[in-house]
C-alpha positions in Angstrom: -1.0 -5.3 -13.6 0.3 -5.5 -9.9 -2.2 -4.7 -7.2 0.3 -3.4 -4.7 -2.2 -3.3 -1.5 -5.1 -5.6 -1.1 -6.5 -7.3 1.9 -7.3 -10.6 0.2 -7.2 -12.3 3.7 -10.2 -10.2 4.9 -13.2 -12.1 6.0 -15.2 -10.2 3.1 -13.7 -12.7 0.6 -14.4 -16.1 2.8 -17.4 -17.0 0.7 -15.9 -16.6 -2.8 -12.1 -15.9 -2.4 -11.1 -18.5 -5.3 -13.5 -16.7 -7.6 -12.1 -13.3 -6.7 -8.8 -14.4 -7.5 -9.9 -16.1 -10.7 -11.5 -12.6 -11.9 -8.4 -10.6 -11.1 -6.1 -13.3 -12.9 -8.5 -12.8 -15.9 -8.3 -9.1 -15.8 -4.7 -9.0 -16.0 -3.5 -9.0 -12.4 -0.1 -10.9 -12.5 0.8 -10.5 -8.6 -0.7 -8.9 -5.4 0.9 -7.6 -2.1 -0.9 -8.4 1.1 -0.3 -5.6 3.5 -0.1 -6.8 7.2 -2.3 -5.3 9.8 -1.6 -7.1 13.2 -1.2 -10.3 14.8 -5.1 -11.1 14.6 -5.0 -10.9 11.0 -1.5 -12.8 10.3 -2.9 -16.5 10.3 -5.5 -15.4 7.7 -2.8 -13.9 5.6 -0.7 -16.8 5.8 -3.4 -19.0 4.6 -3.9 -16.7 1.6 -0.1 -17.1 0.7 -0.2 -20.8 0.9 -3.5 -20.9 -1.2 -2.0 -18.7 -4.0 1.7 -19.1 -4.0 3.6 -17.0 -6.7 0.6 -14.6 -6.9 0.2 -13.4 -3.4 3.2 -11.9 -1.4 3.9 -11.2 2.2 4.6 -8.2 4.3 5.1 -7.7 7.9 4.2 -4.8 10.2 1.8 -3.2 12.4 -1.0 -0.9 11.0 -1.3 2.5 13.0 -4.9 1.6 13.9 -3.6 -1.3 15.6 -1.3 0.7 17.8 -2.4 1.1 21.4 -0.8 1.0 24.8 0.2 -2.8 24.3 1.8 -2.0 20.9 5.3 -3.3 21.9 4.1 -6.9 21.9 2.4 -6.4 18.4 5.9 -5.0 17.0 7.6 -7.9 18.7 5.2 -10.4 16.8 5.5 -8.6 13.5 9.3 -8.3 13.7 9.6 -12.1 14.2 7.8 -12.6 11.0 9.9 -11.1 8.6 10.9 -14.3 6.9 9.9 -14.1 3.2 8.6 -10.6 3.7 9.0 -8.4 0.5 7.9 -5.1 2.4 7.5 -3.6 6.0 4.0 -2.6 6.0 1.4 -1.5 6.4 2.6 1.0 8.8 2.4 4.6 9.5 0.1 7.2 11.1 -3.5 7.8 11.5 -5.0 10.5 13.6 -8.3 11.0 11.8 -10.5 9.5 14.5 -8.3 9.9 17.6 -4.9 11.1 18.9 -4.9 8.9 22.0 -1.9 7.1 21.0 -0.2 9.7 18.8 3.1 9.2 20.6 3.0 5.5 20.4 2.2 5.5 16.7 5.2 7.7 16.0 7.6 5.5 18.0 6.1 2.4 16.4 6.6 3.9 12.9 10.2 4.9 13.7 11.0 1.3 14.8 9.6 -0.2 11.6 11.4 2.4 9.5 14.6 0.9 11.2 13.6 -2.6 10.2 13.2 -1.5 6.6 16.8 -0.3 6.9 18.2 -3.5 8.7 16.3 -5.9 6.2 16.7 -3.7 3.0 13.1 -3.7 2.5 10.6 -1.2 1.0 8.0 0.5 3.3 4.0 0.5 2.7 3.1 3.8 4.5 -0.3 4.5 5.6 -1.0 8.3 6.5 -4.3 10.0 7.4 -4.7 13.4 9.0 -0.9 13.0 10.0 1.1 14.6 7.2 3.2 17.1 9.2 4.2 14.2 11.7 4.8 11.7 8.8 7.2 14.2 7.0 9.0 14.9 10.3 9.2 11.2 10.9 10.7 10.4 7.5 13.2 13.5 7.9 14.4 12.0 11.4 14.7 8.3 10.3 15.9 9.0 6.6 18.6 6.7 5.5 20.2 5.9 2.2 17.9 3.6 0.2 14.8 4.3 2.2 11.9 3.8 -0.3 8.3 2.5 -0.4 4.7 3.4 -1.4 2.6 6.1 0.1 -0.6 4.1 0.3 -4.0 5.6 -0.6 -2.4 8.9 -1.2 -4.5 11.8 0.0 -2.0 14.6 0.1 -0.9 17.4 -2.2 2.0 17.4 -4.7 4.0 19.5 -2.2 3.8 16.9 0.4 4.7 13.9 -1.9 7.7 16.1 -3.0 8.9 16.7 0.4 8.7 13.0 1.2 10.9 12.4 -1.6 13.6 14.5 -0.3 14.1 11.8 2.5 13.7 8.6 0.3 12.4 7.4 -3.0 8.7 7.0 -2.8 5.6 6.1 -5.0 2.4 6.9 -4.6 -0.3 4.3 -4.5 -3.5 5.1 -6.7 -6.5 3.5 -6.2 -10.6 3.8 -6.6 -10.5 7.2 -5.1 -9.2 8.4 -8.4 -12.4 7.6 -10.2 -14.6 9.4 -7.7 -16.2 12.6 -9.3 -14.4 15.8 -8.4 -11.7 13.6 -6.6 -8.6 16.2 -5.6 -6.4 13.2 -6.4 -6.8 13.6 -9.9 -5.0 17.1 -10.0 -2.2 15.4 -7.9 -1.9 12.7 -10.4 -1.7 15.1 -13.4 1.1 16.7 -11.8 3.2 13.4 -10.8 5.2 11.6 -13.3 4.0 8.2 -14.3 7.1 6.8 -13.1 6.4 7.6 -9.4 3.0 5.8 -9.4 1.9 2.3 -8.7 -1.5 0.7 -8.6 -3.4 -0.4 -5.7 -7.0 -1.4 -4.5 -7.0 -1.3 -0.8 -9.7 -4.1 -1.3 -12.1 -4.7 0.2 -12.5 -1.0 0.6 -12.4 2.0 -1.7 -14.0 0.5 -4.7 -13.8 2.6 -7.9 -16.8 3.8 -9.8 -18.9 2.1 -10.9 -18.8 0.0 -7.9 -18.3 2.7 -5.3 -19.7 1.6 -1.9 -19.6 -2.2 -2.9 -17.0 -4.7 -2.1 -13.7 -3.8 -3.8 -11.4 -6.3 -5.8 -8.0 -6.6 -7.6 -9.8 -7.1 -10.9 -11.1 -3.5 -10.4 -7.7 -2.3 -11.2 -8.9 -1.9 -14.9 -11.2 1.2 -13.8 -7.9 2.8 -12.2 -6.1 2.1 -15.3 -8.6 3.8 -17.4 -8.8 6.8 -15.4 -5.0 7.1 -15.0 -4.9 6.9 -18.9 -7.6 9.6 -19.4 -5.9 11.9 -17.0 -2.5 11.3 -18.5 -3.6 11.5 -21.8 -2.1 8.1 -22.9 -3.1 4.6 -23.6 -4.0 2.0 -21.0 -1.0 -0.2 -22.3 1.4 2.4 -21.2 -0.1 2.8 -17.9 0.2 -0.9 -17.3 3.6 -1.2 -18.5 5.1 1.7 -16.4 3.2 1.1 -13.1 3.9 -2.6 -13.4 7.7 -1.9 -13.9 7.5 0.8 -11.0 6.1 -2.1 -8.6 8.6 -4.6 -10.0 11.5 -2.2 -9.4 10.3 -1.5 -5.9 9.2 -4.8 -4.3 10.4 -7.6 -6.7 14.1 -6.3 -7.8 15.9 -8.7 -5.6 14.2 -11.7 -7.3 14.1 -10.4 -11.0 
């Protein structure tokens, strides 16, 4: 399994990070991707990359929640740290709590999509309460070869289909899928397994039976189990296909 989205550098793991990694490896997690947030978390992410080489992989970008009136400096920092990055992310739009910096978020996303084009890298896209704006941005900035994950997907199948008119996107499926009455289950049922990658977004969004507690990559097994149930197939098939999807998207240059 590949955890395509885990904030292993978060302080939630400072007391037992080695044990968390050991549990993930024991559970069958072969690689994990560390989405960037901003300059404040960069050095913690770098420390993780050095501690777990060949298992953790680097991205660069500015999370929409970190975009404010001084966002250009944050972009400059992220752009100067693209060396060894396998993706541009976590980038996107988030108007859930505030639209104060809506224009700045859209501009920042447009610029970071341009980086993906210039560097031939996939995107890791965050979208919350912003689907119309996201689709408009993807349409405006579309380029041949645009690709990535739509992280922690909460939209409908129609929105996912529309996004794929402008690039090749996968939906990142995590712990929310296991929640009772999760609308995501219906979206997953209608989505080809070839368009799905696994993620945790740890330390947040832990699946059942750990909901409300700290999440970790080892819990991917619960997401695989739920996916197998929804797709009416075995867990080995889920792991095989989603792993190949992640390899194709993020690691094709190195295979």
